[in-house]
N, C-alpha and C positions, 0 to 999 in steps of 0.2 A: 812284265810292262800291261798296263788298261786299256783294253779295248774292245767295242759293241763289235759286236760277231751275229751274222744274219748264217742261220743254219738252216738248214734241206728238212721241213714238218709239214708235210699235207696239211693235218690237220689244225695247225695253228694257222699256215698260211690263207686254210676257209675261213675258219673263223675272224681272221681281218678285213677279209674280205667281205661280211656281214658286217661286221662289229664299223668301218668305214663308208657303212652306207650314210650315217648321222653325220659324217664328216670330213673332210680329207683330212690325213692324219692323227684319224682315231684309230686306225688298227692298229698301230706301234703298241697299244697296252693287251696286246693279244697274239701279237706278231711274234717270228720263232729270231727276238733279237734279243740280247743279252748281255751286261755288263759284266766282263771277265780278267781276271788274269790270264796272259798267255808268254809262251816264248816269242822274242821278238823276230821277225822272218827273216833268213838266212841270207844272201847274198846268193842270187841265182848264176854269178858267175863276173867274168873281166865285164868293166866297166859301169857296177850297177853302184848307187851309193845307197845310202844309211838318211835318211832325211826322218826329223825330227816334225810334226806340225806346228803353225803356230794356230792360226785360225784352220776350221773345214765348215762348207756351206753344206744346206742338206737344199736339195734340188727337188721339181719336179718330178725325174724319172725315181730319186730314194723315196718320195713320198707312194706315189705307184709302187715299187715294189712290196714296201710295209703294210700296202692297204689292202694287199693282196691281189692287184690289176697288173700286172706287170704280165708280159705277152709271154705265150709258150716259144715265144720266139730265138727266144733270148736263151732256152734249154740246154743246149748245146755248144753255145760261147758263152758261158759264164762258170766257173767251177766254186762249188762251196765245202766247208762254211768262209763265206768272206767278212771281211770287214770293209763295211760302205764307206764312200766316202771319194767323190773324188775333184771336189773345187777344193785346190790344198795352195799354202801359205806354207813354209818351214822352211830349215835349218838342216843344209850336209852336215849330220852329225861327226863331225871332225874338226881338228882346229884348223880354220884361217875359211870354212865352209862357204860359210855366207846364208845371204835366205834365195830363196827360190821360189818359183811358181810350176809346180807340176803340171803338163797338158798329160792327160788321163790317156790316150789310146795306147794299145800295147801291139806296133806294131813289128817289123819282119827287124828290125832292129836290135829291139829289146827282146824277142824271140830268139835271137839267133838265127835265124832263117835266110841259108846261102845258099842258090842267087837270091834276095829281096824279090817281094814281085813287082810288077809294075808300077801300080801308086807307092809303095814303097822308096822303089829306085830313082823318085825323081821330087821325092821327099812330101810324098801326101798320106800321110799316115792315116787318116781319113777314111780312103780306102783301099785299104790294108786286107789283102784276102787270107792271108792267117792267121784272125784270131783264137784258133783254138789249135793251133800246131807251135811248136819249137820247142825250145826246153825247159818252157814252165809251161803252166796249167793253162786249162783255155782262161778269156777273158778279156770281151771287148775291149775293158779299158782295166786301168786299177781303179781298186774301191767294186771290184768286181769278178773278182782272179785269186782263187787261197794261196797264191806263192807270195803275193807282193804284198799286203796288206793293204791297208785304208787310209785317209785322214780321219776316221774318228776313232782315233787311236793315241797311243804315245807315239807311238813309230810304223814306218813305213820303209819300206825299198822301193827306188826306181832309177830305170836305163839312164844314163849319160846322157841319151837320145831326146827325153822327156824334161831335162829342166834346165828352166828357164833363168837367169838371175835375176832379183829385185833389184833395180836403184835404190840408192841411199835414201833419195828424196823421198822413197814410196811409201807409206803407211801401211802397214798388216793389211788395215779392212779394204783399202784402194787393191791390193794384190789379192786378195782371196777373188774379188771377181772381175780377175781376168779370164779364169773360165770358159762362165757366164759370156764374159761381152767376145769373146774367142765364136762363141756358137754364134752370136749375133752377128758377129763381122763375117764369118762363114754364108749365113743367111741372106744375109744384105747386099755382099756382092755375084751369089749366086743367083737372085731373085734376076736380076736383068732391066734393071731400072734404066730407064733412058732420057734425058732431059726433058725436062718438062710434064715429067708418066704422074698422075694420079695413084696414088697406093695406100692399101689404107691396114694396118696393124691389128688382128680381133687381138686380144689378150693383154695383159695392162700387167701380169706379174714380175717376174726379174727379167725375165727375158723376153717376153713381148715391149720393157724400158727399154732394155741393154736393144734391141730391138731397132725401137726408132732412134736412141742415138745413135746405133751406125747409122740407118738410113741417112737420119739431116749429116752426118758426118764424112760420111766415103760416099753417096750419092747426090743424085740433083733429080729429086721428085718437085713435083709441081704444084699438089698439096697434100699434105701426108692426114690421113685418119686413122683415128686410134678410137679404140672401143675398149673404154676401160667402167668398172662396173663399182671401183669403191672412190669416198672424196680426194683418199690419198693421191691412190695410181692416178686418177684423174688430175692434180695436179701436179707430179713427176713426167706424167707424158706431156703435159706441156711446156713444161720446165727445159727435156732433153728433144722438145723439134717438132712436136706434135702440130701442126697448123689447126688444128679443130678435133677436140675429142668430147668424146657423144656414151649417154651407156652403149652399151651392149645390141639395146635392143632396138636404139635409137637408127645404128649405122645402118642402116638400108634406106632410109630415110636419106639420110645425109648424101651419102652415096650418087641416091638417083637424085638430087638437086645440084649434086656437082656435075654430074655428067649429065643433066639434063637429060636424060635415060626415062623408059615409063616402065611400069608396072603389073605382069601380067601373074597375077597370084600374087607369090612370095617370090617368081623372075624377072629378075630387072629384064629392058631391053636390050640398053647397054650397061655400064659399069663400069670399074674401076681398070685399068691397065693391068697391075698387078695387086694381090691381098695375100697377106704373111701371118697365117694360121701360126697362133703362139699357141693355140691353147691343146690344142689336137685331139680334142672328143668329134660322136659324129656329127653330134651338133654345130660344132663351128667346120668343120666341114662341108655342111652341107650347105652354112650358111656364107662361106667365104666361092664355095661353085654357084650362088644365088645374088651374087652382086659382081664379079667379077664379069668383062666383060666379054666376049664371043673374039674366041682365038688370045685369050689375057692367060693369066699364068696365076695358078692358084701355088704357095710352096708350105709345107706341113715344115715350119722350124718346133712348134712343140711335141715333145714323143705321141703318135698316138698307138691306141692299145688295136685288140678286138675290134671290128667298129660295123654297124650294117647301116647301109647306108645308098640312096638312088643314086646312082651312078650316070642315070640317061643324058644330064646336061652335061658329064664327062664329053658324052659320045654327040651330043646334036651343036653343042657349042666351041667343040673342036679346044676345049683348054684344057692346057698342058700341068697338070700335077706332079710336082715334084718336094722331094725331100733336100731336104737343109740338116745331114746330120754331123755334128765335131769340127775340125780344120785343119789343117795343113799346109798348102801354098797355096795361093790365091792368084791365078792368072789373070784375074781381074785389076789386079794393083790396088783399084784405091785412089780414088784422086787422081787418078791417073799416071801414078806411081808405075813406073817400067818395070820390070823382071816378074819375079812369083814371091812376092815375099813369105814371110811364114804366116798364118792369118794368126799367132800368139804375138808377132810383132808391131803388128797393126791392134790389135789388142791391148796394149799397153797404153799407147796411145791413145788409144779412145778412152781407157780409164780415167786420164789425166784429165784429157781436152774435155771431157762430158762430167767430169767430175761423179762418178759411179760410185765414189767412196760413200755416198751420203744414202744407197740402200741397202747398206748393211743399218738391221731395223736390232735385233736383237745379239747377244752373244749368254752362253750355257756352257755350264763346265759339262762334262760326260755323265756323271751321274746323274742327271740331270734331265736325258734323253728323253721321257717319258713327254713332259712338259716343252720342250724344245723342239718335238719332233710335229706333237700340238700345237705349236704352236705355229709353225713351218706351215701346216695346214692352210688354216685360219687367217695367213698372214694379213689376207688385202682387207680382209673385213674389222682385222684389227691395228688396221692401220700402219702392218708392218710391209715390207718386204722383201730381204735378205737375210734369214735366220742363223747363225753359224755356232758352231763349237767352239769356244774357248780355251785350247790346250797352253799357252804362254805361264802359267805357275805349274806345271805338272815337274815331278822332280826327273833327273835326265835316267833313262833308262838302260840298263846295262848288258851287254851279250857277251861270249866268249873271249872275243878279240877285244873287248872293252876292260874286262874282266883280269885281264891279265897282263 
């Protein structure tokens, strides 16, 4: 089968970091990523299925890896070589299998860990404590595990606990947005937005736009402010539910006016109740802390890396700084829903309600991966949002089982 494979190569990884200083996604030109022929991954055990991707997205964490900028924190919880790609809609590769979306976290059920950790025991795979253990190699998600394969290929394997059937009326473009929508749903519900709260979203890429949509559909913010850099992002942010959309440098002024705060240097004396940072840079974290009110909450939704920043306002203003990773079950429920629905259940609904398929802007075959990654890195500037690999015309791949 055809697959894009990321291999361990410190010299090429370092070179990618240098080249990426010219722009996000540019590191792919020298990164240790190659298109090659591979044997399809083997089924690790009972409950595993073969999946043939239709569409697979390129996300911010993929760009960070290919640009040589991912944190060394991940080294013990990924395994190489791996096939990237965790935003996937595909077909179960047997008769009548149907289309599925993959929930990529490789929790205790997938790993065969008994008894499961406390988080996995209640279905909250985002809090799994065993991502480096069990009967498959280390890997926090599909797309970062040497044993499972990933979406940037003709085929991968996934455990039944990871598979969500796609309704017949849902397009592939809508389905490939379910995973990023799930990240946004989890963040929006974890942010503790109370009715009437002033909320700010920093960043209007895929994750920021999905977060705006999730806040509008699942919470009751008073005024929702979005910082969006590019014209197409501003239009989409407004269409998806932001009440006020401004250029990023104008966000502090907009929050100051909204909350009637004073400015003491770069710091507001008051500020927004909740700020969701969908960028994840040192600058964006500092910006978030400068515009949130004392005892307000900052949610890190975009994946941060190694950052040097002044945490004095965190202490002085007693700000809650919280991460929002992945998904699982949502005890908040969303719109007062009882119980603890799976995040992906809410994400399917959000994709339909908000029309998130409109965010899919460009499709590329695997053999044009340099163009695809560079397009994804420059998506906002080029008027795009989500860039995906399109594998729908690939031939059926063969395994030892299917050959017999």
